LOMARRO-565647 format. One record per residue (C-alpha): x, z, y; residue in one letter. Coordinates in Angstrom, 1 decimal. Layout:
// residues N
<<X, Z, Y>, "a">;
...
END
This chain:
// residues 326
<<-29.6, -43.5, 23.0>, "m">;
<<-29.6, -40.1, 24.7>, "l">;
<<-32.9, -39.3, 23.0>, "e">;
<<-31.4, -40.2, 19.6>, "y">;
<<-28.3, -38.2, 20.3>, "f">;
<<-30.4, -35.1, 21.3>, "a">;
<<-32.4, -35.4, 18.1>, "k">;
<<-29.3, -35.5, 16.0>, "r">;
<<-27.9, -32.4, 17.7>, "v">;
<<-31.2, -30.6, 17.2>, "l">;
<<-31.1, -31.4, 13.5>, "v">;
<<-27.8, -29.6, 13.3>, "l">;
<<-29.4, -26.3, 14.2>, "i">;
<<-31.3, -25.7, 10.9>, "p">;
<<-28.4, -27.1, 9.0>, "k">;
<<-26.1, -24.6, 10.6>, "l">;
<<-28.6, -21.8, 9.9>, "f">;
<<-28.8, -22.8, 6.2>, "i">;
<<-24.9, -23.0, 5.9>, "i">;
<<-24.5, -19.5, 7.4>, "t">;
<<-27.1, -18.1, 5.0>, "l">;
<<-25.4, -19.7, 2.0>, "l">;
<<-22.0, -18.4, 3.1>, "i">;
<<-23.3, -14.9, 3.6>, "f">;
<<-25.2, -15.0, 0.4>, "t">;
<<-22.2, -16.1, -1.6>, "g">;
<<-20.0, -13.3, -0.2>, "i">;
<<-22.9, -10.8, -0.6>, "y">;
<<-23.1, -11.6, -4.3>, "m">;
<<-19.4, -11.0, -4.9>, "v">;
<<-18.9, -7.7, -7.0>, "p">;
<<-18.1, -4.7, -4.8>, "g">;
<<-18.5, -4.3, -1.1>, "d">;
<<-16.3, -4.4, 2.0>, "p">;
<<-15.5, -0.8, 1.6>, "l">;
<<-14.1, -1.1, -1.9>, "t">;
<<-12.0, -4.0, -0.7>, "h">;
<<-10.7, -2.0, 2.3>, "m">;
<<-9.5, 1.0, 0.3>, "i">;
<<-6.9, 0.6, -2.4>, "p">;
<<-8.0, 1.4, -5.9>, "l">;
<<-5.5, 4.3, -6.3>, "s">;
<<-7.0, 5.9, -3.2>, "e">;
<<-10.6, 5.0, -3.9>, "l">;
<<-10.6, 7.1, -7.1>, "a">;
<<-9.8, 10.2, -5.1>, "e">;
<<-12.6, 9.7, -2.6>, "f">;
<<-15.7, 12.0, -2.9>, "d">;
<<-18.9, 10.0, -3.7>, "l">;
<<-20.8, 11.6, -0.9>, "e">;
<<-18.0, 10.7, 1.5>, "h">;
<<-18.1, 7.1, 0.3>, "l">;
<<-21.9, 6.9, 0.7>, "e">;
<<-21.6, 8.3, 4.2>, "a">;
<<-19.1, 5.6, 5.0>, "m">;
<<-21.3, 2.9, 3.6>, "r">;
<<-24.2, 4.2, 5.6>, "e">;
<<-22.1, 4.2, 8.8>, "y">;
<<-20.8, 0.6, 8.1>, "l">;
<<-24.4, -0.6, 7.4>, "g">;
<<-23.5, -1.7, 3.8>, "i">;
<<-26.6, 0.0, 2.4>, "n">;
<<-28.9, -1.9, 4.8>, "d">;
<<-31.2, -4.6, 3.3>, "p">;
<<-29.7, -8.1, 2.8>, "f">;
<<-31.4, -9.8, 5.8>, "f">;
<<-30.6, -6.9, 8.1>, "v">;
<<-26.9, -7.3, 7.3>, "q">;
<<-27.1, -11.1, 7.5>, "y">;
<<-28.8, -11.2, 11.0>, "f">;
<<-26.4, -8.6, 12.2>, "r">;
<<-23.4, -10.7, 11.2>, "w">;
<<-25.0, -13.9, 12.6>, "l">;
<<-25.7, -12.2, 15.9>, "t">;
<<-22.1, -11.1, 16.1>, "n">;
<<-20.9, -14.6, 15.3>, "v">;
<<-23.1, -16.1, 18.1>, "l">;
<<-21.7, -13.6, 20.5>, "r">;
<<-18.2, -14.6, 19.6>, "g">;
<<-17.5, -11.4, 17.6>, "n">;
<<-16.0, -12.6, 14.4>, "f">;
<<-15.0, -9.2, 13.1>, "g">;
<<-11.7, -8.0, 11.7>, "y">;
<<-9.6, -8.8, 8.7>, "s">;
<<-9.8, -6.3, 5.8>, "l">;
<<-6.2, -7.0, 4.9>, "v">;
<<-4.3, -7.2, 8.2>, "s">;
<<-6.8, -5.4, 10.4>, "g">;
<<-6.3, -8.1, 13.0>, "g">;
<<-9.0, -9.8, 15.0>, "c">;
<<-10.3, -12.8, 13.1>, "i">;
<<-11.1, -14.8, 16.3>, "r">;
<<-7.5, -14.4, 17.4>, "a">;
<<-6.2, -15.5, 14.0>, "s">;
<<-8.4, -18.6, 14.0>, "l">;
<<-7.4, -19.4, 17.6>, "a">;
<<-3.7, -19.3, 16.6>, "s">;
<<-4.2, -21.4, 13.5>, "r">;
<<-6.8, -24.0, 14.6>, "l">;
<<-4.4, -26.0, 16.9>, "p">;
<<-1.9, -26.3, 14.0>, "a">;
<<-4.6, -27.8, 11.7>, "t">;
<<-5.9, -30.1, 14.4>, "m">;
<<-2.3, -31.3, 15.0>, "e">;
<<-1.8, -32.0, 11.3>, "l">;
<<-5.1, -33.7, 10.9>, "a">;
<<-4.7, -35.7, 14.1>, "g">;
<<-1.2, -37.0, 13.1>, "l">;
<<-2.5, -37.7, 9.6>, "g">;
<<-5.4, -39.7, 11.0>, "l">;
<<-3.1, -41.7, 13.4>, "l">;
<<-0.8, -42.6, 10.5>, "i">;
<<-3.8, -43.6, 8.4>, "s">;
<<-5.2, -45.9, 11.1>, "i">;
<<-1.9, -47.6, 11.9>, "i">;
<<-0.8, -48.2, 8.3>, "f">;
<<-4.3, -48.7, 6.8>, "g">;
<<-5.4, -51.3, 9.3>, "v">;
<<-2.1, -53.2, 9.5>, "v">;
<<-1.6, -53.3, 5.7>, "l">;
<<-5.2, -54.4, 5.1>, "g">;
<<-4.9, -57.1, 7.8>, "f">;
<<-1.7, -58.6, 6.4>, "v">;
<<-3.1, -58.3, 2.9>, "s">;
<<-6.2, -60.3, 3.9>, "a">;
<<-4.2, -63.0, 5.8>, "v">;
<<-1.8, -63.4, 2.8>, "r">;
<<-4.6, -63.2, 0.1>, "k">;
<<-3.4, -63.5, -3.5>, "n">;
<<0.2, -63.2, -2.5>, "g">;
<<2.9, -60.8, -3.6>, "i">;
<<2.2, -58.5, -0.7>, "f">;
<<-1.5, -58.6, -1.4>, "d">;
<<-0.9, -57.5, -5.0>, "y">;
<<1.4, -54.8, -3.9>, "f">;
<<-1.0, -53.3, -1.4>, "t">;
<<-3.8, -53.5, -4.0>, "t">;
<<-1.7, -51.5, -6.4>, "f">;
<<-0.8, -49.0, -3.7>, "f">;
<<-4.4, -48.6, -2.8>, "g">;
<<-5.3, -47.8, -6.4>, "m">;
<<-2.5, -45.2, -6.6>, "i">;
<<-3.4, -43.7, -3.2>, "g">;
<<-7.1, -43.2, -4.1>, "i">;
<<-6.4, -42.0, -7.7>, "s">;
<<-3.6, -39.5, -7.2>, "v">;
<<-4.4, -36.2, -5.4>, "p">;
<<-2.6, -35.2, -2.2>, "e">;
<<-0.8, -32.2, -3.6>, "f">;
<<1.0, -34.4, -6.1>, "f">;
<<2.4, -36.6, -3.3>, "f">;
<<3.3, -33.4, -1.5>, "g">;
<<5.3, -32.0, -4.5>, "l">;
<<7.1, -35.4, -4.9>, "l">;
<<7.9, -35.4, -1.2>, "g">;
<<9.4, -31.9, -1.4>, "i">;
<<11.4, -32.8, -4.5>, "l">;
<<12.8, -36.0, -3.1>, "f">;
<<13.1, -35.7, 0.7>, "f">;
<<13.7, -31.9, 1.0>, "a">;
<<15.5, -30.8, -2.2>, "l">;
<<17.3, -34.1, -3.2>, "t">;
<<18.1, -35.8, 0.1>, "l">;
<<17.9, -32.6, 2.3>, "n">;
<<16.6, -34.5, 5.3>, "i">;
<<13.3, -32.7, 5.8>, "l">;
<<12.3, -29.0, 5.5>, "p">;
<<10.4, -27.9, 2.3>, "t">;
<<7.6, -26.4, 4.3>, "g">;
<<6.5, -24.2, 7.2>, "g">;
<<5.5, -25.3, 10.7>, "r">;
<<8.5, -24.5, 12.9>, "m">;
<<11.8, -22.7, 12.9>, "s">;
<<12.3, -19.6, 14.9>, "l">;
<<12.7, -20.3, 18.6>, "g">;
<<11.9, -24.0, 18.3>, "n">;
<<8.2, -24.3, 19.2>, "e">;
<<8.3, -27.6, 21.1>, "a">;
<<6.9, -30.6, 19.3>, "f">;
<<10.2, -32.4, 19.6>, "v">;
<<11.9, -29.5, 17.7>, "d">;
<<9.3, -29.2, 15.0>, "r">;
<<8.2, -32.8, 14.3>, "w">;
<<10.2, -32.8, 11.0>, "q">;
<<7.9, -30.1, 9.7>, "y">;
<<4.9, -32.4, 10.3>, "l">;
<<6.1, -35.6, 8.8>, "v">;
<<5.6, -34.9, 5.1>, "m">;
<<2.3, -33.0, 5.4>, "p">;
<<0.8, -35.6, 7.7>, "a">;
<<1.9, -38.6, 5.5>, "v">;
<<0.7, -36.9, 2.3>, "c">;
<<-2.6, -36.0, 4.0>, "l">;
<<-3.1, -39.5, 5.2>, "g">;
<<-2.2, -41.4, 2.0>, "i">;
<<-5.7, -41.4, 0.5>, "a">;
<<-7.2, -42.5, 3.9>, "l">;
<<-4.5, -45.2, 4.3>, "i">;
<<-5.5, -46.6, 0.9>, "a">;
<<-9.2, -46.5, 1.8>, "d">;
<<-8.8, -48.1, 5.2>, "l">;
<<-6.5, -50.7, 3.8>, "m">;
<<-9.1, -51.8, 1.2>, "r">;
<<-12.0, -51.9, 3.6>, "y">;
<<-9.9, -53.7, 6.3>, "t">;
<<-8.9, -56.3, 3.8>, "r">;
<<-12.5, -56.7, 2.5>, "s">;
<<-13.9, -56.9, 6.0>, "s">;
<<-11.3, -59.4, 7.2>, "m">;
<<-11.9, -61.7, 4.2>, "l">;
<<-15.6, -61.6, 4.9>, "d">;
<<-15.1, -62.5, 8.6>, "v">;
<<-12.5, -65.2, 7.8>, "l">;
<<-15.2, -66.9, 5.6>, "s">;
<<-17.6, -67.3, 8.6>, "k">;
<<-18.3, -70.7, 10.1>, "d">;
<<-17.1, -69.8, 13.6>, "y">;
<<-13.7, -68.9, 12.3>, "i">;
<<-13.4, -72.2, 10.4>, "k">;
<<-14.6, -74.0, 13.6>, "a">;
<<-12.0, -72.2, 15.7>, "s">;
<<-9.3, -73.2, 13.2>, "q">;
<<-10.5, -76.8, 13.2>, "s">;
<<-10.1, -77.0, 16.9>, "r">;
<<-6.4, -76.2, 16.6>, "g">;
<<-6.5, -72.6, 17.8>, "t">;
<<-3.3, -70.8, 16.9>, "p">;
<<-3.6, -68.7, 13.7>, "d">;
<<-2.4, -65.6, 15.5>, "a">;
<<-5.3, -65.9, 18.0>, "v">;
<<-7.8, -66.6, 15.2>, "v">;
<<-6.7, -63.7, 13.1>, "y">;
<<-6.2, -61.1, 15.8>, "v">;
<<-8.6, -62.0, 18.6>, "k">;
<<-11.6, -63.3, 16.6>, "h">;
<<-11.3, -62.0, 13.0>, "a">;
<<-9.7, -58.6, 13.3>, "l">;
<<-11.8, -57.5, 16.3>, "r">;
<<-15.1, -58.3, 14.4>, "n">;
<<-13.8, -56.9, 11.2>, "a">;
<<-12.9, -53.5, 12.7>, "l">;
<<-16.5, -52.4, 13.3>, "t">;
<<-17.4, -51.4, 9.7>, "p">;
<<-13.8, -50.1, 9.3>, "v">;
<<-14.3, -47.7, 12.2>, "i">;
<<-17.5, -46.4, 10.6>, "i">;
<<-15.8, -45.9, 7.3>, "i">;
<<-12.9, -44.2, 9.0>, "m">;
<<-15.2, -41.7, 10.7>, "i">;
<<-17.1, -41.1, 7.5>, "n">;
<<-13.8, -40.3, 5.7>, "r">;
<<-12.8, -37.7, 8.3>, "l">;
<<-14.6, -35.2, 6.1>, "r">;
<<-12.1, -35.8, 3.3>, "l">;
<<-9.3, -35.4, 5.8>, "l">;
<<-10.6, -31.9, 6.8>, "v">;
<<-10.9, -30.9, 3.2>, "g">;
<<-7.4, -32.3, 2.4>, "g">;
<<-5.8, -30.0, 5.0>, "t">;
<<-6.7, -27.0, 2.9>, "v">;
<<-4.6, -28.3, 0.0>, "v">;
<<-1.7, -29.8, 2.0>, "i">;
<<-1.3, -26.7, 4.2>, "e">;
<<-0.8, -24.6, 1.1>, "n">;
<<1.6, -27.1, -0.6>, "v">;
<<3.8, -27.0, 2.4>, "f">;
<<3.0, -23.4, 3.5>, "n">;
<<1.8, -24.8, 6.8>, "y">;
<<0.3, -22.2, 9.1>, "a">;
<<-3.1, -23.6, 9.6>, "g">;
<<-6.8, -22.7, 8.9>, "v">;
<<-6.6, -24.0, 5.4>, "g">;
<<-3.6, -21.8, 4.6>, "n">;
<<-5.4, -18.9, 6.2>, "l">;
<<-8.5, -19.5, 4.0>, "l">;
<<-6.6, -19.5, 0.7>, "l">;
<<-4.6, -16.4, 1.7>, "n">;
<<-7.9, -14.7, 2.5>, "a">;
<<-9.4, -15.7, -0.9>, "i">;
<<-6.3, -14.4, -2.7>, "s">;
<<-6.5, -11.1, -0.7>, "g">;
<<-10.3, -10.8, -1.1>, "s">;
<<-10.6, -10.7, 2.7>, "d">;
<<-14.4, -11.3, 2.8>, "m">;
<<-14.9, -11.4, 6.7>, "p">;
<<-12.1, -13.9, 7.1>, "l">;
<<-13.3, -16.0, 4.2>, "i">;
<<-16.8, -16.2, 5.8>, "m">;
<<-15.5, -17.3, 9.2>, "m">;
<<-12.9, -19.8, 8.0>, "t">;
<<-15.5, -21.4, 5.7>, "t">;
<<-18.0, -21.5, 8.6>, "l">;
<<-15.4, -23.2, 10.9>, "i">;
<<-14.7, -25.9, 8.2>, "i">;
<<-18.4, -26.4, 7.6>, "a">;
<<-19.1, -26.8, 11.4>, "v">;
<<-16.2, -29.4, 11.6>, "a">;
<<-17.7, -31.4, 8.8>, "i">;
<<-21.2, -31.3, 10.4>, "l">;
<<-19.7, -32.5, 13.7>, "l">;
<<-18.0, -35.4, 11.9>, "i">;
<<-21.3, -36.4, 10.4>, "s">;
<<-22.9, -36.4, 13.8>, "l">;
<<-20.0, -38.5, 15.1>, "l">;
<<-20.5, -41.0, 12.3>, "m">;
<<-24.2, -41.3, 13.0>, "d">;
<<-23.7, -41.9, 16.7>, "v">;
<<-20.8, -44.3, 16.1>, "a">;
<<-22.8, -46.3, 13.6>, "t">;
<<-25.7, -47.0, 16.0>, "v">;
<<-23.3, -47.8, 18.9>, "m">;
<<-21.0, -50.1, 17.0>, "l">;
<<-23.4, -51.9, 14.7>, "d">;
<<-26.3, -53.6, 16.6>, "p">;
<<-28.0, -54.4, 13.3>, "r">;
<<-28.9, -50.7, 12.9>, "v">;
<<-32.1, -49.6, 14.6>, "k">;
<<-31.8, -46.2, 16.2>, "i">;
<<-35.4, -45.3, 15.4>, "g">;
<<-35.1, -45.6, 11.6>, "n">;
<<-31.4, -45.0, 11.1>, "y">;
<<-31.8, -41.5, 9.9>, "a">;
<<-34.3, -42.6, 7.3>, "q">;
<<-32.1, -45.5, 6.1>, "e">;
<<-29.0, -43.4, 5.7>, "v">;
<<-30.3, -40.0, 4.8>, "h">;
END
């Protein structure tokens, strides 16, 4: 197992290298250069061309592509993420202040998804073809089909503007930084972020439960007079959760991407909000680093999914799992 884990970690190195190269190439191909983005257009027209060329030479903008790329990559590996072209602040400090907010939002969204997705899927399977089953099936279709931002706008319209019981957005009010004081800012973003995952987990839990309930050992347990609660929870649900957990880890990548949208709908001060603000302000160094952070998070989730699969599913052989999946 340790050998397999070490191999999976080593595979991430070339993937990370390719991701950094793609990110840098994409930013490099954007019209203009960091200098033109740093200086307002009204002032740029007044600059002497020789002065501009001297500044480009000093900043290394005129260096060949790969020289600039490896300089940037070396700085990133050293923990030097550079400075924002818009605010002038340290990018590492900006990410350090925003990352906990995104992790908090994603963590709460995941917790809500697990609780409601598994419980609703379990009850739906136990009461197959009943009113509750039809209702959850309809909810699952809506949850998967409708994008998160639409639920966010509906939540703001109903709970914030109509009922006035939750704030329209933000992360906290001034002076109230404790979780107990700012939980109301997390409720709507976390629920909207988790709706799609709730629908997904609910469908897979229901399907997996129905598959397990059709097994002979379940029918034998019921024929022996074992209480239904014991059969459903101890025997059926426990065995049905293995594929559900694998699916849940796989869907974490969608949760990471969803934070970018939800954070901007609710003006939530996280990494996703920071990324879109950087894009609107043409802040190239900040765009590169936030994109890299999100890409690294998705790669780590893929690693977690591979490891969880071989640990939870004994039918998967570690030796050939990578070939079967990838």
